Structures are given as structure tokens and as C-alpha cells.
C-alpha positions as CSV (number, residue, x, y, z in Angstrom):
1,M,10.7,31.9,1.1
2,T,12.0,30.0,4.1
3,L,11.7,26.2,3.9
4,P,9.5,24.6,6.6
5,K,11.0,23.3,9.8
6,L,10.5,19.7,10.8
7,E,10.0,18.5,14.4
8,L,10.0,14.9,15.4
9,I,10.9,12.5,18.3
10,H,14.0,10.4,18.0
11,R,16.2,8.7,20.6
12,G,13.8,9.8,23.3
13,R,13.8,13.5,22.7
14,W,12.4,16.1,20.3
15,H,14.5,17.3,17.4
16,T,13.9,20.5,15.5
17,L,15.4,20.7,12.0
18,N,15.1,24.0,10.0
19,N,14.9,24.5,6.2
20,V,14.3,20.9,5.3
21,P,13.6,20.7,1.5
22,P,10.3,19.0,0.6
23,A,11.9,16.2,-1.3
24,T,14.1,15.1,1.5
25,T,13.6,11.4,2.3
26,L,13.3,10.2,5.9
27,L,16.3,8.0,5.4
28,D,18.5,10.9,4.4
29,L,17.2,13.0,7.3
30,L,18.0,10.1,9.8
31,R,21.4,9.4,8.4
32,E,22.7,12.8,7.6
33,A,21.0,15.1,10.1
34,L,20.4,12.8,13.0
35,R,23.4,10.5,12.5
36,A,21.2,7.4,12.7
37,T,23.6,5.2,10.7
38,D,21.9,2.0,11.7
39,V,19.3,2.8,9.0
40,K,20.7,1.5,5.7
41,E,20.1,2.3,2.1
42,G,20.0,-0.9,0.0
43,C,17.8,-0.4,-3.0
44,A,16.4,3.2,-2.5
45,A,13.1,1.7,-4.0
46,G,11.3,0.2,-1.0
47,D,12.1,-3.3,-2.1
48,C,14.8,-4.6,0.2
49,G,13.8,-3.4,3.7
50,A,17.2,-2.4,4.9
51,C,15.8,1.1,5.6
52,T,12.8,-0.1,7.7
53,V,11.9,2.1,10.6
54,V,8.8,2.5,12.8
55,V,6.9,5.8,12.6
56,G,3.8,7.0,14.5
57,Q,2.4,7.7,17.9
58,G,2.0,4.9,20.4
59,E,-0.2,2.1,19.2
60,H,-0.7,3.9,15.9
61,S,3.0,3.2,15.0
62,H,4.0,1.0,12.1
63,T,6.9,0.1,9.8
64,V,7.7,2.1,6.7
65,N,10.5,2.2,4.2
66,S,12.3,5.3,5.1
67,C,14.1,5.4,1.7
68,I,10.9,6.4,-0.1
69,R,9.1,8.2,2.7
70,M,9.2,12.0,2.7
71,A,10.8,13.3,5.9
72,H,8.2,15.9,6.5
73,S,5.5,13.2,6.7
74,A,7.0,12.4,10.1
75,H,6.5,15.9,11.4
76,G,5.3,15.7,15.0
77,L,5.7,11.9,15.2
78,Q,8.1,9.5,16.8
79,V,10.6,7.7,14.6
80,T,12.2,4.5,16.0
81,T,15.3,2.8,14.6
82,A,17.0,-0.4,15.6
83,S,19.6,1.2,17.9
84,D,16.8,2.9,19.8
85,L,15.7,-0.5,21.1
86,S,18.9,-1.0,23.0
87,A,19.7,2.6,23.9
88,S,19.6,1.6,27.6
89,G,22.5,-0.8,27.0
90,Q,20.2,-3.9,27.2
91,L,19.2,-5.7,24.0
92,H,15.6,-5.8,23.2
93,P,14.0,-9.3,23.1
94,V,13.9,-9.1,19.3
95,Q,17.6,-8.3,19.2
96,Q,18.5,-10.9,21.7
97,A,16.5,-13.6,19.8
98,M,18.3,-12.6,16.6
99,V,21.7,-13.0,18.3
100,D,20.8,-16.3,20.0
101,H,19.4,-17.8,16.8
102,H,22.4,-16.7,14.6
103,A,19.9,-14.7,12.5
104,S,22.5,-12.3,11.2
105,Q,25.6,-12.8,9.0
106,C,26.9,-9.8,7.1
107,G,24.5,-7.7,9.1
108,F,23.6,-5.1,6.5
109,C,20.0,-6.1,6.4
110,T,19.7,-6.9,10.1
111,P,18.4,-3.5,11.4
112,G,15.5,-3.6,8.9
113,F,14.6,-7.1,10.0
114,V,14.8,-6.1,13.7
115,M,12.4,-3.2,13.0
116,S,9.9,-5.5,11.1
117,L,10.0,-8.0,14.0
118,Y,9.8,-5.2,16.6
119,D,6.6,-4.1,14.8
120,L,5.3,-7.7,15.1
121,Y,6.4,-7.9,18.7
122,Q,4.4,-4.8,19.6
123,R,1.3,-6.1,17.9
124,A,1.6,-9.5,19.5
125,Q,1.7,-8.0,23.0
126,G,3.7,-10.8,24.6
127,R,2.1,-13.8,23.0
128,A,3.9,-16.3,20.8
129,V,3.7,-15.7,17.1
130,S,3.3,-18.3,14.4
131,R,5.8,-18.9,11.6
132,E,3.2,-17.6,9.1
133,E,2.8,-14.4,11.0
134,A,6.6,-13.9,11.1
135,M,6.8,-14.5,7.3
136,E,4.2,-11.9,6.7
137,A,5.9,-9.5,9.0
138,I,9.2,-9.7,7.1
139,S,7.6,-9.8,3.7
140,G,9.2,-6.5,2.9
141,N,12.8,-7.5,4.0
142,L,15.4,-9.3,1.8
143,C,18.5,-11.1,3.1
144,R,21.2,-12.7,0.9
145,C,23.0,-14.6,3.7
146,T,20.7,-16.4,6.2
147,G,18.2,-18.2,4.1
148,Y,15.6,-16.7,6.5
149,R,15.2,-19.8,8.7
150,P,17.1,-18.5,11.6
151,I,15.3,-15.1,11.4
152,L,12.0,-17.0,11.5
153,D,13.3,-19.0,14.4
154,A,14.1,-15.8,16.2
155,A,10.7,-14.4,15.5
156,C,9.0,-17.4,17.0
157,A,11.2,-17.2,20.2
158,M,11.2,-13.5,20.9
159,H,8.3,-13.8,23.4
160,L,10.4,-16.1,25.6
161,Y,12.7,-13.3,26.7
162,P,12.0,-10.9,29.6
163,A,9.9,-7.9,28.5
164,P,11.9,-4.8,28.0
165,A,11.8,-2.0,30.6
166,S,9.4,0.8,29.8
167,P,11.2,3.6,28.0
168,A,11.8,6.9,29.8
169,P,8.9,9.3,29.2
170,I,9.6,11.8,26.5
171,P,9.7,15.4,27.8
172,A,6.4,17.1,27.4
173,R,6.1,19.9,24.9
174,N,3.4,21.7,22.9
175,R,2.2,20.2,19.7
176,P,4.4,21.4,16.8
177,A,3.1,24.5,15.1
178,P,0.8,23.9,12.1
179,R,2.2,24.5,8.6
180,D,1.8,27.8,6.8
181,L,-1.2,26.6,4.8
182,L,-1.3,29.7,2.7
183,N,2.2,29.5,1.4
184,P,3.4,25.9,1.8
185,H,6.5,24.1,0.7
186,Y,5.1,21.0,2.5
187,A,1.6,21.3,3.9
188,L,0.0,18.9,6.3
189,P,-3.7,20.0,6.5
190,D,-5.8,18.1,9.1
191,S,-9.3,18.6,7.7
192,L,-11.1,18.9,4.4
193,R,-11.8,22.6,5.2
194,Q,-8.1,23.1,5.2
195,L,-7.2,20.8,2.4
196,L,-9.6,21.8,-0.4
197,P,-9.1,25.6,-0.3
198,L,-5.4,24.9,-0.2
199,R,-5.6,22.7,-3.3
200,A,-7.7,25.4,-5.0
201,R,-5.0,28.0,-4.3
202,Y,-2.0,25.7,-5.2
203,P,-3.2,23.4,-8.0
204,Q,0.4,22.9,-9.2
205,A,1.4,21.4,-5.8
206,Q,2.2,17.7,-5.7
207,L,-0.5,15.8,-3.7
208,M,1.2,13.2,-1.5
209,A,-0.1,10.4,0.6
210,G,2.1,7.5,1.7
211,G,4.7,8.4,-1.0
212,T,5.5,4.8,-1.9
213,D,5.4,5.7,-5.6
214,A,6.3,9.4,-5.4
215,G,9.3,8.4,-3.3
216,L,10.6,6.6,-6.3
217,W,10.4,9.8,-8.4
218,V,12.8,11.3,-5.9
219,T,15.2,8.4,-5.5
220,Q,15.2,7.0,-9.0
221,Q,14.4,10.0,-11.2
222,H,15.9,12.7,-9.0
223,R,12.8,14.8,-9.2
224,R,12.3,17.6,-6.7
225,F,9.0,19.1,-5.5
226,E,8.6,22.8,-4.9
227,Q,5.4,22.4,-3.1
228,V,3.7,19.3,-1.5
229,I,0.3,18.9,0.0
230,D,0.2,15.8,2.2
231,L,-3.2,14.2,2.7
232,T,-2.3,11.7,5.5
233,R,-3.3,13.9,8.4
234,V,-6.8,14.9,7.0
235,H,-9.1,13.4,9.6
236,E,-12.0,12.7,7.4
237,L,-9.8,10.9,4.9
238,Q,-8.4,8.5,7.6
239,Q,-11.8,6.9,8.1
240,I,-13.5,3.7,6.8
241,E,-17.2,4.2,6.9
242,T,-19.7,1.3,6.7
243,H,-23.1,2.1,5.2
244,D,-26.1,0.0,4.4
245,H,-25.1,-0.7,0.8
246,H,-21.4,0.2,0.5
247,L,-18.0,0.8,2.2
248,A,-16.5,4.3,1.9
249,I,-12.7,4.2,2.3
250,G,-11.0,7.5,2.9
251,A,-8.1,8.3,0.5
252,A,-5.6,8.5,3.5
253,V,-6.4,5.0,4.7
254,S,-3.4,2.7,4.3
255,I,-3.6,-0.1,1.8
256,H,-3.2,-2.6,4.6
257,D,-6.2,-1.3,6.5
258,A,-8.3,-0.9,3.3
259,F,-7.7,-4.5,2.2
260,D,-8.5,-5.7,5.7
261,A,-11.8,-3.9,5.6
262,L,-12.6,-5.3,2.2
263,A,-11.7,-8.8,3.3
264,Q,-14.2,-8.7,6.2
265,R,-17.0,-9.2,3.6
266,R,-15.0,-10.8,0.9
267,P,-12.4,-13.3,2.4
268,E,-11.0,-13.9,-1.1
269,V,-9.3,-10.5,-0.8
270,H,-7.1,-11.5,2.0
271,A,-4.7,-13.8,0.1
272,F,-4.7,-11.3,-2.8
273,A,-3.8,-8.4,-0.5
274,E,-0.8,-10.3,1.0
275,R,0.8,-10.3,-2.5
276,F,0.5,-6.5,-2.7
277,A,4.1,-5.5,-1.9
278,G,5.6,-6.1,1.6
279,R,4.0,-5.1,4.8
280,P,5.9,-1.7,5.2
281,V,4.7,-0.6,1.8
282,R,1.1,-1.7,2.6
283,Q,1.2,0.2,5.9
284,S,2.8,3.3,4.4
285,G,1.0,3.5,1.0
286,T,-2.6,4.6,0.8
287,L,-5.5,3.2,-1.2
288,G,-6.3,6.7,-2.4
289,G,-2.8,7.3,-3.6
290,N,-2.6,3.9,-5.4
291,V,-5.9,4.6,-7.2
292,A,-5.1,8.3,-8.0
293,N,-1.7,7.4,-9.3
294,G,-3.3,5.1,-11.8
295,S,-0.4,2.8,-12.7
296,P,-1.5,0.3,-15.3
297,I,0.2,-2.5,-13.3
298,G,-1.2,-1.4,-9.9
299,D,-3.0,-4.3,-8.2
300,S,-5.8,-2.5,-6.3
301,M,-7.5,-1.1,-9.4
302,P,-8.5,-4.4,-11.2
303,L,-10.0,-5.5,-7.9
304,L,-11.9,-2.3,-7.3
305,I,-13.1,-2.2,-10.9
306,A,-14.4,-5.7,-10.6
307,L,-16.2,-4.8,-7.4
308,G,-17.9,-1.9,-9.1
309,A,-16.2,0.8,-7.1
310,H,-16.4,4.5,-7.8
311,V,-14.4,7.5,-6.5
312,V,-15.6,10.7,-4.9
313,L,-13.7,13.8,-6.2
314,M,-14.0,17.0,-4.2
315,A,-13.0,20.7,-4.7
316,W,-13.5,24.1,-3.1
317,R,-15.5,26.3,-5.4
318,G,-17.6,29.4,-4.7
319,G,-16.7,29.3,-1.0
320,R,-18.0,25.8,-0.4
321,M,-17.1,22.1,-0.9
322,V,-18.5,20.4,-4.0
323,H,-18.1,16.8,-5.1
324,R,-18.8,14.4,-7.9
325,H,-18.8,10.6,-8.3
326,V,-17.0,8.8,-11.1
327,A,-16.9,5.1,-11.8
328,L,-13.4,3.9,-11.3
329,E,-13.0,2.5,-14.8
330,D,-14.0,6.0,-16.2
331,Y,-11.5,7.8,-14.0
332,Y,-8.6,7.0,-16.2
333,R,-8.2,8.7,-19.6
334,G,-4.7,7.4,-20.6
335,Y,-1.3,6.5,-19.3
336,R,-1.0,8.3,-15.9
337,Q,-3.9,10.6,-17.0
338,T,-7.2,11.0,-15.2
339,V,-10.3,13.1,-15.2
340,L,-9.2,14.8,-12.0
341,A,-9.5,18.6,-12.4
342,A,-6.6,20.8,-11.2
343,D,-8.5,21.9,-8.1
344,E,-9.9,18.5,-7.2
345,V,-8.8,15.9,-4.7
346,L,-9.7,12.2,-4.8
347,C,-11.2,11.8,-1.3
348,W,-13.0,8.5,-1.1
349,I,-13.2,5.1,-2.8
350,V,-16.8,3.7,-2.5
351,V,-17.2,-0.1,-2.8
352,P,-20.6,-1.8,-2.9
353,H,-21.2,-4.6,-0.5
354,P,-21.4,-8.2,-1.9
355,Q,-24.9,-9.4,-2.9
356,P,-26.3,-13.0,-2.6
357,G,-24.9,-15.1,-5.4
358,E,-21.7,-13.3,-5.8
359,W,-18.5,-15.2,-6.7
360,L,-15.1,-13.6,-6.7
361,G,-11.8,-14.8,-8.2
362,T,-8.5,-12.8,-7.9
363,Y,-5.4,-13.7,-9.9
364,K,-1.9,-12.1,-10.0
365,V,1.1,-13.3,-12.1
366,S,4.5,-11.8,-11.3
367,K,8.1,-13.0,-11.5
368,R,8.2,-13.4,-7.8
369,K,5.4,-14.7,-5.7
370,E,5.8,-12.0,-3.1
371,D,6.8,-8.3,-3.1
372,D,6.7,-7.9,-6.9
373,I,4.7,-6.0,-9.4
374,S,2.2,-7.8,-11.6
375,S,2.8,-8.9,-15.1
376,V,-0.9,-9.5,-15.4
377,C,-3.6,-9.1,-12.8
378,L,-7.2,-10.4,-13.4
379,V,-10.2,-10.1,-11.1
380,V,-13.5,-11.7,-12.0
381,K,-16.8,-11.1,-10.1
382,L,-19.8,-13.0,-11.1
383,D,-23.4,-12.5,-9.8
384,R,-25.1,-15.8,-10.4
385,E,-28.6,-17.1,-10.2
386,G,-28.3,-20.9,-10.2
387,E,-26.0,-21.7,-13.1
388,V,-26.7,-18.5,-15.0
389,V,-24.4,-15.4,-14.8
390,R,-26.8,-12.5,-14.2
391,H,-24.0,-10.0,-14.3
392,A,-20.2,-10.1,-14.7
393,R,-17.5,-7.5,-14.0
394,I,-13.9,-8.1,-14.9
395,G,-11.0,-5.9,-13.9
396,V,-7.6,-6.2,-15.7
397,G,-4.2,-4.8,-15.1
398,G,-0.9,-5.0,-17.1
399,V,-2.5,-5.2,-20.5
400,A,-3.3,-1.6,-21.4
401,A,-2.2,2.0,-20.8
402,T,-4.6,2.1,-17.8
403,P,-6.3,-0.3,-15.5
404,A,-9.2,-1.5,-17.5
405,R,-12.6,-3.2,-17.5
406,A,-13.1,-6.2,-19.9
407,R,-16.6,-5.1,-21.1
408,A,-16.7,-7.3,-24.2
409,T,-15.8,-10.4,-22.2
410,E,-18.4,-9.5,-19.5
411,A,-21.0,-9.3,-22.3
412,V,-20.2,-12.9,-23.4
413,L,-20.7,-14.2,-19.9
414,T,-23.8,-12.2,-18.9
415,G,-27.0,-14.1,-19.4
416,H,-25.4,-17.5,-19.9
417,A,-24.4,-20.5,-17.9
418,F,-20.7,-20.4,-17.2
419,D,-20.1,-23.8,-18.9
420,A,-17.3,-25.0,-21.1
421,A,-18.8,-23.6,-24.3
422,T,-19.2,-20.1,-22.7
423,L,-15.7,-20.3,-21.3
424,D,-14.2,-21.0,-24.8
425,T,-16.0,-18.0,-26.3
426,A,-15.1,-15.8,-23.3
427,K,-11.4,-16.8,-23.4
428,A,-11.2,-16.0,-27.1
429,T,-12.8,-12.6,-26.5
430,L,-10.6,-11.7,-23.6
431,T,-7.4,-12.6,-25.4
432,H,-8.3,-10.2,-28.2
433,E,-10.0,-7.5,-26.1
434,F,-6.7,-5.7,-25.2
435,Q,-3.4,-5.0,-27.1
436,P,-0.7,-5.3,-24.4
437,I,2.9,-4.3,-24.9
438,S,6.1,-6.2,-24.5
439,D,8.3,-4.9,-21.7
440,M,10.7,-6.1,-19.0
441,R,8.0,-8.0,-17.2
442,A,6.4,-10.0,-20.0
443,S,5.9,-10.1,-23.8
444,A,2.6,-9.1,-25.4
445,G,2.0,-12.7,-26.5
446,Y,2.6,-14.0,-23.0
447,R,0.2,-11.5,-21.5
448,R,-2.6,-12.4,-23.9
449,L,-2.0,-16.1,-23.1
450,L,-2.2,-15.3,-19.4
451,L,-5.5,-13.6,-19.8
452,G,-7.1,-16.7,-21.3
453,Q,-5.5,-19.1,-18.8
454,L,-6.4,-17.0,-15.8
455,L,-10.0,-16.9,-17.0
456,H,-9.9,-20.7,-17.3
457,R,-8.6,-20.8,-13.8
458,A,-11.5,-18.7,-12.7
459,W,-13.9,-21.1,-14.4
460,L,-12.3,-24.1,-12.6
461,Q,-12.6,-22.5,-9.3
462,S,-16.1,-21.4,-9.9
463,Q,-16.9,-25.1,-10.6
464,G,-15.6,-26.0,-7.2
465,Q,-12.3,-27.6,-8.4
466,A,-9.6,-27.6,-5.7
467,L,-5.8,-27.2,-6.2
468,V,-6.1,-24.5,-8.8
469,Q,-3.6,-22.0,-7.4
470,L,-0.1,-22.5,-5.9
471,E,-1.5,-21.3,-2.6
472,D,-3.8,-24.3,-2.6
473,L,-0.8,-26.6,-2.3
474,T,0.5,-25.1,1.0
């Protein structure tokens, strides 16, 4: 069976590449097939940002880590690398600002920083950006030389340079031919009516969304996929729908956009979201992929469990679409095991709107403040009437084989005032409710200690005490 061809725009023109294996990363395609050696491999894990490129169409473009992004996901799209910005011989304002502010030393990481700042430059549309915005933009980029100050200086000055000339129009051509949906190596269906029958026919195919975790299986574990079904073009799954009582987030919505939508009604989510990896990972990864993958140390699941989310699973059976709803905490059966049937696809995450009296506390402990995986994650939601907790929901990560709900601790809190006596009982319950393991991120004893201390922090915040978290000091 012939491997699928891949068509994309790079350096101002269309490229057609034949017989591209499904597990080829975008980084490898750029460097080896298109000779774009400005894109670097640093970690091959989406951590350092040296491989950062911009992928998309027009205003829908965004940064991704090309080292863990599958090449076929860029089919029909434009891929921009650092050298493209100065293809005319004139440095782009981002590049000139980097030069003038001495923001590069060894230079290995520089193309990645340029692309992250280019993404910010495009979003800013000519206005000055703040230092905080610049720090968020480069949150997925690491540098061992500069100490970051000159890079931030460059970011804050890039609007002062003359705007770049408009790029030459890309030659018109017809939209790339759709994939062979009946016999795919890498399928890109664009509707549920294409996706679900395809899944029913190929239940062994690897479902793929942003690939920020699956990419690691390729680069770190050297796994290869015979067949991939990519969900990111399915129109229905790209939507965020607001209903009277809940928010329905499509499985192909990026983590960045999903958290933004949640933060509109729950501002506490914003700071928590900024600690969820770097911006390229949040823009590439999808909420559906993060939930479906079910890592016990994934950050979105404790939050969603605390918020009372459920997932909508869909399949094609008897010539029609069928669906079922599953509470998120009941979706996981064991380590990387779920209730998802072989012919099903996780299509939506449904999150109830906040009710009057809701209080939410989000807590993450990791070795690094930014761009790091949790040692322990705790999210506490209390529905209060006066001083009494009418209902409590607590989501926990990093202390069990799956993301979990702390039901015993919820029972201690429900129906009581959240006072010092209740806190003591709840802490004792929470520290014994789970049996965490010791691993490279934390010992079992430390994790149990953290559970109690984070719940104590939640109590302090619920009582209105300031300066409880490090973020409060900045």
C-alpha cells in the first residue's frame, strides 16, 4: 500500500512529498526533506523550544514544537521557520530587535525564540507588548546563555522597527486532495460523518490530536504507527459551545483555547493554565487528547473532575451515530486504561457553569514553576451557603494510577462549616485516601504531605488570607 503524500506551503511555495511515513515528525521533514536547517533539535521532547515553528493558515497560525508534531498534521497548511522571515534579505523586526539587544549568544536556541516572538508580534498587530506578555510567549523556550533579559528587551522593542513588507502571494492552487479515508495510513477526516465510520472500520488505528504526548512515543520510545486517524480537522470537534447550564468543548480544541474559555467564568483557571507547559504545547495539544490519554500526572483532569465535567463518547453503529455520557472520574479504569470502546471516540468535554456560592482553589507543585509536570496537583471546588459547605468536589493528580476524585475527603467537608476542626479531619482523611508511589518526581511520603498542606492552603485562601501562593508575592 502506497504511503500518503504530504502537501504543504514552505518558503513561499507549495511542496509535494510522496510516501511520507505516518510517524515522521515535522522537524525531520523540515530538516531532511526541505533542508530547513534553521529548525533545531534540542530535547526531542517539546521542552526546550529550539524546534519551534509556526503552522497554520493566516490568522489561525500558531507556534508548535515541530520535534513532537507529526508531519502529516501540517498537510495543506503553511509552515514558517525563522529563515523565512528574512527570505527577502531584510531582517524581520523580531530578528533585528534580537540583534540590536544582543539577545543571542551561542545561537542554537535563537531560531526557536524568534518564532515564539514572531507569533507574539503577529498577535500584537503593531502595538507594544508588556514584559509579562513576552515572558508568556517564550514560556516554552529555554536558553543557557543569555539569562533571558536581552530577549525580553528585544520583545518589548520589536514594535519600534518598521513593519515588514507584505510577503509575495503564494501561487494559487487547488486544495490538496483528501485522504483515502477507506484505507488510511494517516487520515485527516473533516467531519464526524467521516471520522466515526472510519474509526469503526479501523479500531486499531492510533487516534491523534495535537500529538504532544504521542510525539514522545515516537522520539523517546521509537514507536511507529501503521495507521493514524487525526482528529484536528474535524469541524464539529473544533468548536466551543456555550449552553444555558454548561460549556461543551470539542476534543480538537487546543488546551490554550479551552482554558481561556473556562477562565471566562472562572478567573482562577487563568494562572493555573499558564503553568500547563509552554505556550507551543498549549497551542498544539488538545484538551480532548489530554483527557483521553489519561496520564495520572496530567493537569487538566484534576481541574475538570473538580468542576464536575463529563465526556461524550461517540461511535458509528448500525449506520448511525450513537453517543453516551460518562463522568470524567469514571472514565479511567487503571493506568492508561479507560472505558472507551474500540470503535468509540472521545468527542466532547462538558463542563457545568459555576453556581452562586462556588469557591475554587487550584494548586500545582512541580520541580520547576513553569513548563514542568506536576508532582502533585490538587483542585478544590466548594459550593457554600454561608459558612456551610453544601457540596465539595476535589480532583487530584499524581497520587494514584489515574487522575482521581477524593470522595472520602469530600464527604468530610460536605454539610459542615469549613473551620479549623473540619480542616484537621479533612487533612487526615486526604493524606490517607490515596497510596502514591515514589518516583523521580517525588517520594510517596512527600506526596502525602503535599496533599494535606495543599488542602490547608485551600482553607487559608477560602478564609480570605492573602499571600498564600508564590504568585501572590509578584
